[in-house]
Structure formats: C-alpha cells, structure tokens
C-alpha positions in Angstrom: 137.2 7.4 10.1 135.2 9.7 12.9 137.1 10.4 15.7 135.9 12.1 19.6 138.5 12.9 21.5 137.9 14.3 24.9 140.0 16.1 27.5 139.8 18.2 30.6 139.3 15.5 33.0 141.8 15.5 36.6 141.5 14.9 40.0 139.4 17.7 41.9 138.3 18.2 45.8 134.8 17.5 46.6 132.9 21.4 46.0 136.0 22.0 42.9 134.7 22.1 39.2 136.3 21.1 36.3 135.5 21.9 32.5 135.6 18.6 30.1 135.8 19.1 25.9 135.7 17.0 23.4 136.6 17.6 20.0 135.7 15.4 16.8 136.9 15.2 13.5 136.2 13.7 10.0 131.8 13.9 10.8 129.2 16.9 9.8 129.2 17.7 13.4 126.4 19.8 13.2 123.9 17.1 12.3 124.7 15.2 15.4 122.8 15.1 18.6 126.0 15.3 21.1 126.3 13.6 24.9 128.5 13.1 28.1 128.4 9.5 29.5 130.1 8.6 32.3 130.9 4.8 33.9 132.0 3.6 36.7 133.2 0.3 37.3 130.2 -2.1 37.4 127.7 -0.3 36.6 126.1 0.5 33.0 127.3 3.5 31.2 124.5 6.7 31.7 123.7 9.7 29.9 124.9 12.7 32.3 124.0 15.5 29.4 123.1 15.9 25.9 122.8 18.5 23.3 121.0 17.7 20.4 122.2 19.3 16.8 119.1 22.3 17.1 120.6 23.3 20.6 118.5 21.8 23.3 120.2 20.6 26.1 118.8 17.2 28.6 120.7 16.9 32.4 120.3 13.9 34.1 118.3 14.8 37.3 121.7 14.6 40.3 123.5 17.1 37.8 121.2 19.4 36.8 121.9 22.6 38.3 125.4 21.9 38.8 126.4 20.9 35.2 126.3 22.7 32.4 126.4 21.5 28.2 127.4 23.8 25.3 128.6 23.0 22.0 130.9 25.4 19.6 129.6 23.9 15.8 132.4 26.2 13.7 135.2 24.1 16.0 133.2 20.9 16.0 133.5 20.7 20.2 131.6 20.4 22.9 132.0 21.4 26.5 130.3 20.4 29.9 130.4 22.3 32.3 131.1 20.7 36.5 130.8 22.8 39.4 129.9 21.7 43.5 131.3 18.4 41.8 130.8 15.6 44.6 132.5 12.3 45.3 129.5 10.6 43.5 130.6 12.4 40.7 134.1 10.0 40.3 134.0 8.2 36.7 135.3 7.8 33.2 133.3 10.4 31.0 132.7 9.8 27.5 131.7 11.6 25.0 129.9 10.7 22.2 127.7 11.7 18.9 124.6 9.9 17.7 122.5 10.6 14.2 119.7 7.9 13.8 121.2 4.6 14.4 124.5 5.6 13.6 127.1 6.5 17.3 129.8 6.9 17.6 132.1 7.5 21.0 135.2 8.9 22.3 137.6 7.1 24.6 136.7 8.7 27.8 138.4 10.9 29.9 138.8 10.5 34.0 137.5 12.7 36.9 138.1 11.7 40.3 136.2 14.0 42.6 137.9 13.4 46.8 136.4 14.1 49.7 
C-alpha cells in the first residue's frame, strides 16, 4: 500500500517561512511526478507546485518566486520551501504522486498564515 505523509505545517506570521516535507513509502519513487496541492473550504484543490520525474519544476503564478520545490529520490522525499508567506497561502497542503493515470495522495498538513 502506497503511503505519502506530509509534515511541516503550522502557524506563521505573514512574511515568515515554512518548509513542508512529504515522504513516500512502498513506491518506485523516481518514476513519479510529485505535486503539492492546496485547498481551502469552498474552493477546488489547486496545484501549487510540481516537480517531474526528470526534475523539471512548475509553480502556480501566485507562488512563483516565493516557493521552491525539490525532491530527493534516495530519501523518497519532496520538500516545499515557502518564503514570504501571505495570509492567502493559508490552506491544507497535500502531497501527491502521479504516474500516467495513477495518483496517490497524502493526508494533508495545515498551513495558517496570520496577518
């Protein structure tokens, strides 16, 4: 059974930083594209950042320049370094692994940014 576990969420003031991590198990990690999504109540889950199996990155416009995604295939881990956080970044952040039509999801970690 594939398992993805996020960590690193919490409460920070606007302008602060957080580093989210997601560790996978029971997965051939290197072949998957890895993604960070976020969701707030009443809104559709949105893609925040992606790093492909080849290492290419994508960032949603509102986080580009503030967030940095990385992966460590040996540790089966992805990270999301979030700097200059804004209240609008408040959400539950989810890790996902995708390969073709297959997708796995973590349980989510709460990020709250206060004004």
